[in-house]
gemmi code that builds the backbone of each chain (N, CA, C; Angstrom):
import gemmi

chains = {
    "A": [
        ("UNK", (116.405, 131.041, 120.466), (115.773, 130.426, 119.393), (114.469, 129.880, 119.677)),
        ("UNK", (113.399, 129.876, 118.651), (112.347, 129.226, 119.023), (112.211, 127.831, 118.630)),
        ("UNK", (110.834, 127.330, 118.852), (110.446, 125.801, 118.259), (110.168, 125.868, 117.103)),
        ("UNK", (110.721, 124.582, 116.677), (110.605, 124.150, 115.154), (109.707, 123.215, 115.049)),
        ("UNK", (108.286, 123.319, 114.663), (107.373, 122.199, 114.621), (107.442, 121.465, 113.193)),
        ("UNK", (106.746, 120.332, 113.201), (106.615, 119.758, 112.235), (105.221, 119.056, 111.914)),
        ("UNK", (104.464, 119.684, 110.841), (103.371, 119.003, 110.076), (103.209, 118.063, 109.383)),
        ("UNK", (102.966, 116.676, 109.751), (102.382, 115.797, 108.614), (101.144, 115.996, 108.311)),
        ("UNK", (101.371, 116.150, 107.002), (99.738, 116.300, 106.068), (99.569, 115.002, 105.208)),
        ("UNK", (98.324, 114.625, 105.597), (97.642, 113.595, 104.919), (96.758, 114.079, 104.157)),
        ("UNK", (96.206, 113.141, 103.148), (94.844, 113.276, 102.630), (93.419, 113.449, 103.179)),
        ("UNK", (93.529, 112.100, 104.276), (92.152, 111.925, 104.912), (91.339, 111.107, 104.578)),
        ("UNK", (90.460, 110.432, 104.907), (89.466, 109.421, 104.535), (88.392, 109.071, 105.781)),
        ("UNK", (87.441, 108.654, 105.142), (86.177, 108.220, 105.878), (86.592, 107.176, 107.158)),
        ("UNK", (87.193, 106.236, 106.828), (87.503, 105.233, 107.688), (88.492, 105.805, 108.772)),
        ("UNK", (88.170, 105.739, 109.978), (89.267, 106.307, 110.933), (90.175, 105.491, 111.166)),
        ("UNK", (90.564, 104.225, 110.686), (91.582, 103.487, 110.850), (92.867, 103.700, 109.766)),
        ("UNK", (92.098, 104.445, 108.671), (92.980, 104.891, 107.743), (94.200, 105.799, 108.379)),
        ("UNK", (93.875, 106.295, 109.396), (94.915, 107.434, 109.970), (95.715, 106.639, 110.935)),
        ("UNK", (95.765, 105.453, 111.153), (96.812, 104.552, 112.122), (98.261, 104.734, 111.778)),
        ("UNK", (98.528, 104.545, 110.355), (100.083, 104.870, 110.030), (100.424, 106.177, 110.203)),
        ("UNK", (99.740, 106.870, 110.056), (100.163, 108.589, 110.256), (100.586, 108.529, 111.574)),
        ("UNK", (99.679, 108.087, 112.594), (100.016, 108.340, 114.144), (101.391, 107.693, 114.525)),
        ("UNK", (101.186, 106.332, 113.926), (102.565, 105.359, 114.356), (103.951, 106.477, 113.638)),
        ("UNK", (103.575, 107.054, 112.446), (104.722, 107.862, 111.592), (105.016, 109.113, 112.624)),
        ("UNK", (103.873, 109.701, 113.216), (103.969, 110.789, 113.973), (104.916, 110.422, 115.393)),
        ("UNK", (104.609, 109.193, 115.814), (105.113, 108.606, 117.129), (106.701, 108.583, 116.546)),
        ("UNK", (106.799, 107.819, 115.550), (108.642, 107.647, 115.351), (109.398, 108.762, 115.347)),
        ("UNK", (108.556, 110.029, 114.645), (109.175, 111.445, 114.344), (109.495, 111.731, 115.499)),
        ("UNK", (108.557, 111.850, 116.393), (108.806, 112.453, 117.749), (109.771, 111.907, 118.321)),
        ("UNK", (110.147, 110.270, 118.411), (111.124, 109.607, 119.196), (112.278, 109.892, 118.693)),
        ("UNK", (112.340, 110.276, 117.125), (113.640, 110.215, 116.539), (114.063, 111.769, 116.969)),
        ("UNK", (113.078, 112.594, 116.846), (113.702, 113.938, 117.371), (114.079, 114.339, 118.772)),
        ("UNK", (113.586, 113.620, 119.685), (113.773, 113.942, 121.112), (112.628, 114.562, 121.654)),
        ("UNK", (112.746, 114.343, 123.144), (111.749, 114.945, 123.808), (111.930, 116.689, 123.851)),
        ("UNK", (113.227, 117.422, 123.722), (113.458, 118.704, 123.629), (113.155, 119.252, 122.418)),
        ("UNK", (112.837, 118.369, 121.523), (112.296, 119.306, 119.997), (111.194, 119.546, 120.063)),
        ("UNK", (110.764, 120.219, 118.936), (109.466, 120.820, 118.979), (108.250, 119.833, 118.606)),
        ("UNK", (107.117, 120.262, 118.504), (105.864, 119.308, 118.379), (105.996, 118.737, 117.052)),
        ("UNK", (105.348, 117.366, 117.105), (105.011, 116.872, 115.567), (103.267, 117.053, 115.649)),
        ("UNK", (102.755, 117.436, 114.476), (101.277, 117.232, 114.331), (100.990, 116.648, 113.136)),
        ("UNK", (99.438, 116.015, 112.882), (98.926, 115.642, 111.931), (97.786, 116.649, 111.497)),
        ("UNK", (97.823, 116.763, 109.943), (96.693, 117.646, 109.764), (96.685, 116.954, 108.331)),
        ("UNK", (95.040, 117.249, 108.027), (94.429, 116.248, 106.810), (93.788, 117.250, 105.999)),
        ("UNK", (93.851, 117.257, 104.426), (93.135, 117.870, 103.437), (91.468, 117.794, 103.686)),
        ("UNK", (91.111, 116.585, 103.676), (89.444, 116.501, 104.106), (89.236, 115.319, 104.665)),
        ("UNK", (88.005, 114.990, 105.174), (87.166, 113.942, 105.620), (88.094, 113.593, 106.967)),
        ("UNK", (89.183, 114.396, 107.486), (89.282, 114.199, 109.099), (89.946, 115.572, 109.674)),
        ("UNK", (90.115, 115.579, 110.992), (90.385, 116.753, 111.521), (91.829, 116.382, 112.379)),
        ("UNK", (92.321, 117.502, 112.577), (92.474, 118.532, 112.118), (92.688, 119.312, 110.714)),
        ("UNK", (92.122, 120.330, 110.264), (92.889, 120.665, 109.020), (94.085, 121.434, 109.458)),
        ("UNK", (94.816, 121.790, 108.156), (96.141, 122.149, 108.081), (96.352, 123.949, 108.793)),
        ("UNK", (95.239, 124.476, 108.681), (95.358, 126.029, 109.214), (95.169, 125.700, 111.033)),
        ("UNK", (94.275, 124.975, 111.096), (94.079, 124.466, 112.594), (95.469, 123.756, 113.024)),
        ("UNK", (95.866, 123.180, 112.635), (97.297, 122.207, 113.330), (98.352, 123.683, 113.026)),
        ("UNK", (98.576, 124.348, 112.361), (99.629, 125.177, 112.311), (99.055, 126.177, 113.257)),
        ("UNK", (98.050, 126.786, 113.419), (97.846, 127.834, 114.580), (98.141, 127.208, 115.896)),
        ("UNK", (97.877, 125.939, 115.951), (98.013, 125.445, 117.318), (99.459, 125.292, 117.299)),
        ("UNK", (100.306, 124.951, 116.483), (101.745, 124.917, 116.691), (102.331, 126.368, 117.394)),
        ("UNK", (101.622, 127.344, 116.491), (102.006, 128.871, 116.942), (101.756, 129.219, 118.439)),
        ("UNK", (100.725, 128.585, 118.983), (100.028, 128.886, 119.793), (100.825, 128.456, 120.701)),
        ("UNK", (101.461, 127.536, 120.375), (102.350, 126.692, 121.397), (103.883, 127.161, 121.211)),
        ("UNK", (104.266, 128.362, 120.429), (105.567, 129.055, 120.808), (106.540, 128.564, 118.991)),
        ("UNK", (105.900, 127.830, 118.164), (106.667, 127.722, 117.215), (106.631, 128.668, 116.243)),
        ("UNK", (108.082, 129.117, 115.971), (108.463, 130.130, 115.075), (108.905, 129.771, 113.904)),
        ("UNK", (108.804, 128.490, 113.492), (109.186, 127.998, 112.439), (108.557, 126.235, 112.254)),
        ("UNK", (107.800, 126.348, 111.317), (107.152, 125.288, 110.947), (107.523, 124.557, 109.743)),
        ("UNK", (107.830, 123.131, 109.634), (107.903, 122.453, 108.146), (106.509, 121.549, 107.987)),
        ("UNK", (105.828, 121.739, 106.804), (104.772, 120.965, 106.486), (105.136, 119.720, 105.477)),
        ("UNK", (105.180, 118.428, 106.065), (105.574, 117.461, 104.973), (104.634, 116.946, 104.312)),
        ("UNK", (104.174, 116.899, 103.355), (102.738, 116.082, 102.516), (103.214, 114.933, 102.768)),
        ("UNK", (102.193, 113.761, 103.302), (102.595, 112.601, 103.300), (101.520, 111.969, 102.145)),
        ("UNK", (102.175, 111.963, 100.916), (101.288, 111.550, 99.659), (102.294, 111.010, 98.847)),
        ("UNK", (102.035, 109.870, 98.159), (102.871, 109.129, 97.094), (103.098, 110.206, 95.751)),
        ("UNK", (101.913, 110.499, 95.251), (101.987, 111.231, 94.263), (101.930, 112.619, 94.530)),
        ("UNK", (102.595, 113.733, 93.321), (102.100, 114.850, 93.364), (100.942, 115.346, 92.518)),
        ("UNK", (100.110, 115.209, 92.750), (98.967, 115.270, 91.704), (98.289, 116.836, 92.219)),
        ("UNK", (96.981, 117.228, 91.985), (96.413, 118.614, 92.290), (96.223, 118.838, 93.711)),
        ("UNK", (96.390, 118.007, 94.448), (96.107, 118.255, 96.027), (97.794, 118.591, 96.639)),
        ("UNK", (98.453, 118.144, 96.156), (99.860, 118.679, 96.340), (100.209, 119.865, 95.736)),
        ("UNK", (99.937, 120.192, 94.573), (100.665, 121.012, 93.667), (99.844, 122.083, 93.763)),
        ("UNK", (98.346, 122.116, 94.024), (97.515, 123.087, 93.804), (96.939, 123.576, 95.112)),
        ("UNK", (96.306, 122.297, 95.688), (95.419, 122.799, 97.013), (96.258, 123.114, 98.145)),
        ("UNK", (97.748, 122.367, 98.271), (98.451, 122.452, 99.236), (99.100, 123.876, 99.302)),
        ("UNK", (99.518, 124.532, 98.240), (100.534, 125.643, 98.065), (99.389, 126.975, 98.617)),
        ("UNK", (98.000, 126.667, 97.969), (96.925, 127.848, 98.562), (96.412, 127.920, 99.670)),
        ("UNK", (96.434, 126.610, 100.610), (96.346, 126.618, 102.082), (97.495, 127.173, 102.660)),
        ("UNK", (98.578, 126.754, 102.236), (100.172, 127.305, 103.172), (100.134, 128.902, 102.732)),
        ("UNK", (99.776, 129.315, 101.631), (99.563, 130.877, 101.535), (98.475, 131.418, 102.794)),
        ("UNK", (97.766, 131.203, 102.962), (96.487, 131.377, 103.767), (97.004, 131.513, 105.424)),
        ("UNK", (97.652, 130.066, 105.339), (98.459, 130.304, 106.812), (99.866, 131.264, 107.107)),
        ("UNK", (100.261, 131.554, 105.823), (101.490, 132.438, 106.405), (100.899, 133.921, 106.269)),
        ("UNK", (99.825, 134.293, 105.701), (99.339, 135.281, 105.843), (98.658, 135.532, 107.201)),
        ("UNK", (98.089, 134.453, 107.888), (97.867, 134.819, 109.206), (98.834, 134.272, 110.223)),
        ("UNK", (99.665, 133.857, 109.979), (101.126, 134.097, 110.803), (102.220, 134.551, 110.327)),
        ("UNK", (102.329, 136.027, 110.059), (103.383, 136.783, 109.160), (104.501, 136.359, 109.800)),
        ("UNK", (104.907, 136.275, 111.125), (106.005, 136.262, 111.827), (106.556, 134.766, 112.210)),
        ("UNK", (105.706, 133.690, 111.408), (106.514, 132.590, 111.365), (106.656, 131.812, 110.199)),
        ("UNK", (107.870, 131.229, 110.139), (108.667, 130.694, 108.840), (107.683, 129.544, 108.423)),
        ("UNK", (106.954, 129.320, 107.563), (106.680, 128.144, 107.119), (106.972, 127.610, 105.905)),
        ("UNK", (107.611, 126.518, 106.212), (108.222, 125.991, 104.928), (107.543, 124.687, 104.351)),
        ("UNK", (107.082, 124.195, 103.076), (106.484, 122.986, 102.693), (107.354, 122.019, 101.789)),
        ("UNK", (107.700, 121.003, 102.360), (108.586, 119.785, 101.694), (107.777, 119.237, 100.402)),
        ("UNK", (108.522, 118.846, 100.059), (107.977, 117.875, 98.456), (107.122, 116.732, 99.098)),
        ("UNK", (106.480, 115.939, 98.483), (105.748, 114.817, 98.776), (106.660, 113.919, 99.251)),
        ("UNK", (106.702, 113.024, 100.607), (107.500, 112.213, 101.245), (107.345, 110.925, 100.165)),
        ("UNK", (106.284, 110.413, 99.180), (106.341, 109.773, 98.608), (107.469, 109.842, 97.124)),
        ("UNK", (107.998, 110.852, 96.976), (108.545, 111.076, 95.841), (110.257, 110.812, 96.430)),
        ("UNK", (110.569, 110.962, 97.642), (111.803, 110.728, 98.166), (112.447, 109.230, 97.471)),
        ("UNK", (113.700, 109.821, 97.379), (114.535, 108.328, 96.321), (114.465, 106.999, 98.164)),
        ("UNK", (114.808, 107.582, 98.890), (115.118, 106.680, 100.158), (113.782, 105.978, 100.619)),
        ("UNK", (112.535, 106.773, 100.606), (111.173, 106.105, 100.783), (110.950, 105.339, 99.243)),
        ("UNK", (111.148, 105.766, 98.487), (111.128, 104.602, 97.194), (111.959, 103.371, 97.323)),
        ("UNK", (112.904, 103.452, 97.833), (113.827, 102.303, 97.965), (113.118, 101.099, 99.227)),
        ("UNK", (112.746, 102.250, 100.344), (112.145, 101.309, 100.946), (110.979, 100.535, 100.703)),
        ("UNK", (110.106, 101.168, 100.213), (109.464, 100.404, 99.600), (109.446, 99.499, 98.285)),
        ("UNK", (110.586, 99.623, 97.561), (111.065, 98.369, 96.778), (111.479, 96.997, 97.545)),
        ("UNK", (112.003, 97.696, 98.728), (112.317, 96.339, 99.725), (111.128, 95.703, 100.196)),
        ("UNK", (110.044, 96.344, 100.361), (109.130, 95.803, 100.927), (108.313, 94.934, 99.981)),
        ("UNK", (108.427, 95.224, 98.708), (107.855, 95.014, 97.615), (108.463, 93.494, 97.565)),
        ("UNK", (109.685, 93.470, 97.471), (110.759, 92.194, 97.164), (110.375, 91.170, 98.538)),
        ("UNK", (110.319, 91.600, 99.495), (110.255, 90.712, 100.796), (108.556, 90.518, 100.551)),
        ("UNK", (107.524, 90.886, 100.361), (106.207, 90.306, 100.075), (106.014, 89.419, 98.826)),
        ("UNK", (107.171, 89.377, 97.843), (106.885, 88.323, 96.663), (107.669, 87.437, 97.376)),
        ("UNK", (108.471, 87.319, 98.214), (109.330, 86.512, 98.455), (110.423, 86.202, 97.874)),
        ("UNK", (110.908, 87.308, 97.448), (112.141, 87.168, 96.452), (111.874, 86.347, 95.123)),
        ("UNK", (110.592, 85.686, 95.129), (110.716, 85.246, 93.643), (111.140, 85.414, 92.456)),
        ("UNK", (111.799, 84.457, 91.512), (112.117, 85.210, 90.410), (111.179, 85.211, 89.131)),
    ],
    "B": [
        ("UNK", (109.180, 75.966, 86.945), (108.383, 77.078, 87.903), (108.184, 78.328, 86.873)),
        ("UNK", (106.884, 78.842, 86.855), (106.243, 79.959, 86.177), (107.030, 81.464, 86.789)),
        ("UNK", (106.531, 82.293, 86.022), (106.842, 83.702, 86.501), (106.256, 84.194, 87.498)),
        ("UNK", (106.989, 85.101, 88.144), (106.245, 85.686, 89.226), (106.140, 87.078, 89.091)),
        ("UNK", (104.678, 87.851, 88.868), (104.845, 88.916, 88.554), (104.270, 89.956, 90.069)),
        ("UNK", (104.818, 90.978, 89.921), (104.351, 92.184, 91.032), (103.480, 93.285, 90.176)),
        ("UNK", (102.416, 93.468, 90.714), (101.835, 94.865, 90.204), (101.508, 95.939, 91.288)),
        ("UNK", (102.047, 97.125, 91.157), (102.156, 98.329, 92.111), (100.672, 99.001, 91.961)),
        ("UNK", (99.915, 98.679, 93.208), (98.436, 99.130, 92.929), (98.232, 100.803, 93.437)),
        ("UNK", (98.140, 101.557, 92.666), (97.985, 102.985, 93.493), (96.781, 103.421, 93.022)),
        ("UNK", (96.463, 104.616, 93.833), (94.734, 105.364, 93.290), (94.721, 105.622, 92.274)),
        ("UNK", (95.624, 106.732, 91.578), (95.363, 107.359, 90.435), (95.069, 108.902, 90.687)),
        ("UNK", (95.339, 109.641, 89.803), (94.742, 111.040, 89.748), (94.533, 111.508, 88.476)),
        ("UNK", (93.893, 112.994, 88.446), (93.528, 113.339, 87.061), (94.750, 113.854, 86.592)),
        ("UNK", (95.926, 114.300, 87.564), (96.821, 114.602, 86.925), (98.126, 113.763, 86.362)),
        ("UNK", (98.407, 113.835, 85.187), (99.547, 112.807, 84.783), (100.835, 112.373, 85.566)),
        ("UNK", (101.140, 113.817, 86.063), (102.551, 113.781, 86.410), (102.217, 113.256, 87.964)),
        ("UNK", (101.437, 112.711, 88.691), (100.752, 112.111, 89.505), (101.618, 110.467, 89.842)),
        ("UNK", (101.576, 110.141, 88.367), (102.206, 108.625, 88.058), (103.623, 108.691, 88.215)),
        ("UNK", (104.336, 110.010, 88.161), (105.883, 109.917, 88.199), (106.702, 109.190, 89.085)),
        ("UNK", (106.296, 109.360, 90.190), (107.230, 108.517, 91.329), (106.675, 107.009, 91.324)),
        ("UNK", (105.411, 106.664, 90.800), (105.190, 104.994, 90.657), (105.986, 104.777, 89.479)),
        ("UNK", (106.138, 105.131, 88.459), (106.865, 104.916, 87.362), (108.493, 104.759, 87.801)),
        ("UNK", (109.024, 105.687, 88.484), (110.335, 105.467, 89.484), (110.072, 104.124, 90.079)),
        ("UNK", (109.313, 104.129, 91.014), (109.256, 102.750, 92.033), (109.376, 101.510, 91.187)),
        ("UNK", (108.430, 101.445, 90.111), (108.457, 100.349, 89.120), (109.997, 99.958, 88.735)),
        ("UNK", (110.624, 101.082, 87.819), (111.780, 101.095, 87.391), (113.131, 100.443, 88.507)),
        ("UNK", (112.985, 101.243, 89.640), (113.702, 100.696, 90.873), (113.321, 99.028, 91.223)),
        ("UNK", (112.129, 98.909, 91.259), (112.050, 97.524, 91.525), (112.131, 96.635, 90.676)),
        ("UNK", (112.221, 96.720, 89.275), (112.852, 95.977, 88.173), (114.298, 95.604, 88.301)),
        ("UNK", (114.836, 97.102, 88.452), (116.321, 96.914, 88.816), (116.958, 95.990, 89.946)),
        ("UNK", (116.249, 95.965, 90.916), (116.343, 95.343, 91.936), (116.099, 94.029, 91.539)),
        ("UNK", (114.958, 93.527, 91.140), (114.794, 92.080, 90.885), (116.073, 91.420, 89.813)),
        ("UNK", (116.103, 92.066, 88.849), (117.348, 91.424, 88.062), (116.480, 91.216, 86.316)),
        ("UNK", (117.302, 91.185, 85.523), (116.563, 90.994, 84.094), (115.826, 89.752, 83.906)),
        ("UNK", (116.319, 88.768, 84.922), (115.252, 87.248, 84.504), (114.002, 87.284, 85.481)),
        ("UNK", (113.659, 88.363, 86.415), (112.649, 88.330, 86.899), (111.277, 88.490, 86.364)),
        ("UNK", (110.339, 88.198, 86.713), (108.906, 88.435, 86.324), (108.578, 90.066, 85.868)),
        ("UNK", (107.559, 90.169, 85.473), (107.228, 91.204, 85.122), (106.771, 92.279, 86.300)),
        ("UNK", (106.882, 93.556, 86.280), (106.252, 94.710, 87.174), (105.662, 95.942, 86.632)),
        ("UNK", (104.354, 95.536, 86.976), (103.567, 97.061, 86.425), (102.776, 97.446, 87.456)),
        ("UNK", (102.154, 98.522, 86.707), (101.296, 99.370, 87.560), (99.940, 99.221, 87.261)),
        ("UNK", (98.941, 99.534, 88.242), (97.674, 99.461, 87.933), (96.879, 100.612, 89.006)),
        ("UNK", (95.866, 100.916, 88.795), (95.508, 102.215, 89.394), (93.929, 101.902, 89.639)),
        ("UNK", (93.431, 102.343, 90.816), (92.047, 102.115, 91.097), (90.844, 103.152, 90.375)),
        ("UNK", (91.372, 104.350, 89.838), (90.461, 105.219, 89.459), (90.985, 106.149, 88.472)),
        ("UNK", (90.965, 106.944, 87.674), (91.413, 108.111, 86.794), (92.389, 107.724, 86.295)),
        ("UNK", (92.983, 106.615, 86.203), (94.462, 106.341, 85.370), (94.157, 105.006, 85.197)),
        ("UNK", (95.083, 104.367, 83.939), (94.995, 103.214, 83.342), (96.195, 102.655, 83.428)),
        ("UNK", (96.495, 101.229, 83.390), (95.285, 99.976, 83.280), (94.694, 100.192, 84.705)),
        ("UNK", (93.507, 99.403, 85.064), (92.714, 99.084, 86.384), (93.697, 97.864, 86.363)),
        ("UNK", (93.357, 97.149, 87.900), (94.141, 95.917, 88.220), (93.721, 94.794, 87.304)),
        ("UNK", (92.432, 94.752, 86.794), (92.404, 93.083, 86.180), (92.855, 93.169, 84.768)),
        ("UNK", (93.172, 94.424, 84.172), (93.600, 94.745, 82.825), (95.469, 94.154, 83.387)),
        ("UNK", (95.863, 95.132, 83.905), (97.385, 94.718, 84.435), (97.227, 93.059, 84.766)),
        ("UNK", (96.633, 92.576, 85.650), (96.604, 91.088, 85.753), (96.795, 90.365, 84.686)),
        ("UNK", (95.732, 90.533, 83.976), (95.088, 89.816, 82.667), (96.693, 89.885, 81.604)),
        ("UNK", (97.258, 90.815, 81.477), (98.448, 91.234, 80.958), (99.595, 90.296, 81.263)),
        ("UNK", (99.831, 90.347, 82.664), (100.500, 89.403, 83.155), (100.412, 87.870, 83.206)),
        ("UNK", (99.451, 87.541, 83.209), (98.670, 86.190, 83.145), (99.096, 85.546, 81.517)),
        ("UNK", (98.759, 86.692, 80.346), (98.949, 86.356, 79.324), (100.539, 86.382, 78.870)),
        ("UNK", (101.045, 86.929, 79.619), (102.655, 86.989, 79.747), (103.293, 85.573, 80.159)),
        ("UNK", (102.935, 85.110, 80.989), (103.246, 83.497, 81.808), (103.028, 83.677, 82.852)),
        ("UNK", (102.566, 84.613, 83.701), (102.918, 84.867, 85.238), (101.797, 83.561, 85.597)),
        ("UNK", (102.425, 82.963, 86.694), (101.376, 81.805, 87.598), (101.437, 82.308, 88.948)),
        ("UNK", (102.212, 83.236, 89.041), (101.940, 83.680, 90.551), (102.079, 85.397, 90.303)),
        ("UNK", (101.091, 86.046, 90.835), (101.078, 87.513, 91.131), (101.163, 88.074, 92.513)),
        ("UNK", (102.066, 89.243, 92.916), (101.584, 89.710, 94.172), (101.205, 91.221, 93.874)),
        ("UNK", (99.958, 91.443, 94.508), (99.764, 93.062, 94.082), (100.086, 93.733, 95.563)),
        ("UNK", (100.840, 94.758, 95.238), (101.311, 95.646, 96.381), (100.519, 96.987, 96.359)),
        ("UNK", (99.714, 97.102, 97.537), (99.174, 98.517, 97.358), (99.974, 99.803, 97.751)),
        ("UNK", (99.984, 100.488, 97.079), (100.861, 101.585, 97.206), (99.995, 102.837, 97.895)),
        ("UNK", (99.441, 102.430, 98.839), (98.874, 103.593, 99.835), (99.753, 103.867, 101.029)),
        ("UNK", (99.274, 105.111, 101.431), (99.564, 105.299, 103.131), (98.912, 104.765, 104.199)),
        ("UNK", (97.604, 104.740, 104.089), (96.891, 104.536, 104.850), (95.744, 103.225, 104.299)),
        ("UNK", (95.206, 102.447, 105.350), (94.414, 101.478, 104.676), (92.943, 102.092, 105.057)),
        ("UNK", (92.272, 102.920, 104.119), (90.987, 103.268, 104.150), (90.395, 102.154, 103.604)),
        ("UNK", (88.888, 102.819, 102.843), (87.947, 102.220, 102.435), (88.371, 101.412, 101.356)),
        ("UNK", (89.399, 102.261, 100.403), (89.959, 101.521, 99.173), (90.827, 100.454, 99.111)),
        ("UNK", (91.767, 100.206, 100.491), (92.594, 99.281, 100.296), (91.595, 98.072, 100.968)),
        ("UNK", (90.693, 98.498, 102.127), (90.047, 97.260, 103.082), (89.049, 96.767, 102.183)),
        ("UNK", (87.986, 97.450, 101.113), (86.920, 96.936, 100.668), (86.946, 96.899, 99.111)),
        ("UNK", (87.473, 97.958, 98.623), (87.610, 98.114, 97.150), (88.508, 97.134, 96.555)),
        ("UNK", (89.742, 97.131, 97.236), (90.643, 95.931, 96.532), (90.478, 94.744, 96.624)),
        ("UNK", (90.384, 94.253, 97.874), (89.552, 92.538, 98.025), (88.748, 92.269, 97.119)),
        ("UNK", (87.768, 93.264, 96.583), (86.645, 92.816, 95.928), (87.291, 92.657, 94.427)),
        ("UNK", (88.314, 93.510, 93.953), (88.756, 93.766, 92.726), (89.654, 92.343, 92.466)),
        ("UNK", (90.192, 91.824, 93.756), (91.115, 90.633, 93.886), (90.223, 89.490, 93.327)),
        ("UNK", (89.028, 89.431, 94.272), (88.341, 88.136, 93.881), (88.337, 88.314, 92.716)),
        ("UNK", (87.506, 89.230, 91.720), (87.161, 89.237, 90.607), (88.501, 88.663, 89.560)),
        ("UNK", (89.381, 88.941, 89.982), (90.646, 88.831, 88.988), (90.847, 87.203, 89.246)),
        ("UNK", (90.845, 86.624, 90.886), (91.243, 85.158, 90.871), (90.290, 84.498, 90.452)),
        ("UNK", (88.616, 84.993, 90.335), (87.886, 84.034, 89.506), (88.122, 84.178, 88.093)),
        ("UNK", (88.797, 85.250, 87.283), (88.834, 85.382, 85.935), (90.223, 84.281, 85.577)),
        ("UNK", (91.194, 84.026, 86.581), (92.404, 83.287, 86.461), (92.350, 82.411, 87.163)),
        ("UNK", (91.599, 81.335, 87.684), (91.587, 80.201, 88.565), (92.931, 79.359, 88.618)),
        ("UNK", (93.691, 79.497, 87.688), (95.079, 78.528, 87.600), (96.161, 79.553, 88.205)),
        ("UNK", (96.204, 80.750, 88.660), (97.066, 81.867, 88.850), (96.661, 81.890, 90.411)),
        ("UNK", (98.104, 82.105, 91.081), (98.077, 82.085, 92.583), (98.111, 83.958, 92.461)),
        ("UNK", (97.167, 84.429, 92.991), (97.132, 86.056, 93.224), (96.942, 86.219, 94.681)),
        ("UNK", (98.368, 87.051, 95.026), (98.406, 87.365, 96.496), (98.276, 88.681, 96.299)),
        ("UNK", (97.854, 89.103, 97.564), (97.837, 90.884, 98.149), (98.590, 91.069, 99.249)),
        ("UNK", (99.361, 92.014, 99.186), (100.265, 92.370, 100.347), (99.418, 93.455, 101.193)),
        ("UNK", (99.519, 93.803, 102.132), (99.220, 95.019, 102.772), (100.024, 96.223, 102.290)),
        ("UNK", (99.224, 97.545, 102.599), (99.700, 99.080, 102.210), (100.962, 98.967, 102.450)),
        ("UNK", (101.689, 99.268, 101.664), (102.921, 99.676, 101.726), (103.234, 100.888, 102.847)),
        ("UNK", (102.457, 101.583, 103.036), (102.624, 102.921, 104.198), (102.489, 102.022, 105.211)),
        ("UNK", (102.011, 101.140, 105.427), (101.871, 100.366, 106.895), (103.238, 100.017, 107.207)),
        ("UNK", (103.962, 99.707, 105.954), (105.580, 98.888, 106.708), (106.527, 99.770, 107.486)),
        ("UNK", (106.876, 99.224, 108.548), (107.853, 99.804, 109.633), (108.840, 100.432, 108.705)),
        ("UNK", (109.825, 99.692, 107.830), (111.145, 100.374, 107.216), (110.537, 101.252, 106.308)),
        ("UNK", (109.424, 101.249, 105.857), (108.743, 102.558, 105.047), (108.619, 103.744, 105.701)),
        ("UNK", (107.938, 103.487, 106.974), (107.716, 104.587, 107.785), (109.280, 105.250, 108.356)),
        ("UNK", (109.747, 104.309, 108.652), (111.102, 104.733, 109.162), (112.001, 105.661, 107.944)),
        ("UNK", (111.696, 105.615, 106.552), (112.313, 106.345, 105.997), (111.880, 107.277, 105.669)),
        ("UNK", (110.380, 107.692, 105.780), (109.496, 108.848, 105.766), (109.850, 109.932, 107.299)),
        ("UNK", (110.070, 109.179, 108.444), (110.964, 109.945, 109.315), (111.937, 110.687, 109.058)),
        ("UNK", (112.874, 109.752, 108.332), (114.207, 110.412, 107.913), (114.190, 111.635, 106.679)),
        ("UNK", (113.117, 111.199, 105.805), (112.947, 112.340, 105.218), (112.787, 113.959, 105.672)),
        ("UNK", (111.593, 113.354, 107.083), (111.117, 114.621, 107.769), (112.255, 115.284, 108.244)),
        ("UNK", (113.112, 114.316, 109.012), (114.375, 115.145, 109.673), (114.956, 115.974, 108.988)),
        ("UNK", (115.377, 115.547, 107.528), (116.387, 116.332, 106.842), (115.506, 117.409, 106.293)),
        ("UNK", (114.331, 117.440, 105.871), (113.692, 118.494, 105.177), (113.528, 119.669, 106.567)),
        ("UNK", (113.462, 119.316, 107.731), (113.361, 120.161, 108.876), (114.209, 120.388, 109.477)),
        ("UNK", (115.758, 119.840, 108.696), (117.143, 120.416, 108.767), (117.340, 120.318, 110.521)),
        ("UNK", (116.939, 119.152, 110.801), (117.232, 118.406, 112.161), (116.889, 119.687, 113.024)),
        ("UNK", (116.757, 120.808, 112.878), (115.890, 121.660, 114.070), (115.684, 121.178, 115.102)),
        ("UNK", (115.839, 121.688, 116.260), (115.347, 121.423, 117.282), (113.813, 122.082, 118.084)),
    ],
}
model = gemmi.Model(1)
for chain_id, residues in chains.items():
    chain = gemmi.Chain(chain_id)
    for i, (resn, *xyz) in enumerate(residues, 1):
        res = gemmi.Residue()
        res.name, res.seqid = resn, gemmi.SeqId(i, " ")
        for name, pos in zip(("N", "CA", "C"), xyz):
            atom = gemmi.Atom()
            atom.name, atom.element = name, gemmi.Element(name[0])
            atom.pos, atom.b_iso = gemmi.Position(*pos), 0.0
            res.add_atom(atom)
        chain.add_residue(res)
    model.add_chain(chain)
structure = gemmi.Structure()
structure.add_model(model)
structure.setup_entities()
């Protein structure tokens, strides 16, 4: 059985510090998956590198036969609904032997929203 | 003691469906705070309404004397580091009797990142 890679896909920004929580997220995910699991990479839609085709090509070159792309976006606007499927199609055509799956936006997940609720309560000091 | 409002501040997008998870987040936060707590509003940086000054003015008009703004962003780029503090300053000047606080980006919170890690593991089917 081949390796299963995960690519965390973010928007990208001009400020390099913007990527810090994505790096922390990737580190946490690597730790949670364990040392023998497949690679975890970052990829960006714009303004930062690598882009998604580059990140996927690197995972394929490294032996991945299955890749899950997780859009780390809060909303599902044009970027996730339109731009991303187009890029995924290009990647699938480039690597026909690799199963490339795309998850829904992480910010739509109920448990993620619940964690944000807890953060808001904490930041507001639970005041009524 | 006056009412404490929370404003969830997002980027905004052209596609109206982009706001759906923000509406769900606001509904969850209202439920978690309970019926007697202060208001929870959405506000956007661009492309969607209301903007932050409008949302804050509405909470002040409704009796809020304390308002916590939570940026619902994954990274802290120019929007959160530069644009948002400028808007917050304008709001503070407009409402000198109201305590307006600004939290860090929700996507930098460790528990939020942990929830995203769990989402990634689930979406990747925990494959190794």
